[in-house]
C-alpha positions as CSV (number, residue, x, y, z in Angstrom):
1,M,69.0,-12.6,-41.9
2,L,72.7,-12.4,-42.1
3,K,74.0,-11.3,-45.5
4,F,77.7,-11.3,-46.4
5,N,78.8,-8.9,-49.2
6,P,82.5,-9.3,-49.8
7,P,84.3,-6.2,-50.9
8,P,84.9,-5.9,-54.6
9,E,88.1,-7.5,-55.7
10,P,90.2,-7.0,-58.8
11,Q,89.5,-9.7,-61.4
12,D,91.8,-11.2,-64.0
13,L,91.5,-13.3,-67.1
14,E,94.5,-15.6,-66.9
15,H,95.9,-18.9,-68.0
16,F,94.6,-21.8,-65.9
17,L,97.7,-23.9,-66.8
18,S,100.8,-21.7,-66.5
19,C,102.6,-20.7,-69.7
20,E,105.9,-21.6,-68.0
21,N,104.8,-25.3,-67.8
22,H,102.5,-25.4,-70.9
23,R,103.9,-23.0,-73.5
24,H,101.8,-24.7,-76.2
25,L,98.6,-23.4,-74.4
26,A,99.7,-19.8,-74.2
27,Y,97.2,-18.6,-76.8
28,E,94.6,-21.3,-76.4
29,W,91.2,-19.8,-75.3
30,T,90.3,-23.1,-73.5
31,N,93.2,-22.4,-71.1
32,Y,91.8,-19.1,-69.9
33,R,89.8,-18.6,-66.7
34,F,88.2,-15.6,-65.0
35,V,89.8,-15.4,-61.6
36,S,90.4,-13.1,-58.6
37,G,93.6,-11.2,-58.6
38,W,94.6,-13.0,-55.3
39,V,94.1,-16.5,-56.7
40,N,96.0,-15.6,-59.9
41,S,99.0,-14.2,-58.1
42,S,99.1,-17.1,-55.6
43,K,98.8,-20.0,-58.0
44,G,102.1,-19.4,-59.9
45,T,103.1,-22.6,-61.6
46,L,101.2,-25.0,-59.2
47,D,99.1,-26.3,-62.1
48,N,98.4,-29.7,-60.6
49,Q,97.3,-28.3,-57.2
50,V,94.4,-26.1,-58.3
51,L,91.0,-27.3,-59.2
52,D,89.7,-26.4,-62.6
53,P,86.2,-24.8,-62.0
54,F,85.0,-26.4,-65.2
55,E,85.7,-29.9,-63.8
56,V,84.2,-29.5,-60.3
57,E,81.0,-31.6,-60.0
58,D,78.0,-31.6,-57.7
59,D,78.6,-32.9,-54.2
60,W,82.4,-32.5,-54.3
61,F,82.3,-30.1,-51.3
62,E,80.3,-29.8,-48.2
63,I,80.1,-26.8,-45.9
64,L,79.6,-27.6,-42.2
65,L,78.4,-24.6,-40.3
66,T,78.4,-24.8,-36.5
67,F,76.6,-22.6,-34.1
68,T,78.2,-21.6,-30.8
69,P,75.7,-20.0,-28.3
70,V,76.7,-16.6,-27.0
71,S,75.9,-15.4,-23.5
72,Y,75.0,-11.8,-23.0
73,Y,75.3,-10.3,-19.5
């Protein structure tokens, strides 16, 4: 059984919609999301290009795993 344990990553509680674009939501709790530090620092003000995890529904994504045979000599 293959098990993947990613290394711990810093977590942030941050604004989902940036304060720069939505100043009226700066202190609104419904605008906060728990995110990884990398996602938070990468998003910037690209509010309309990031999916809100509270709005993602079942069957929106599909993971296709392929298997490539390996030859051992």
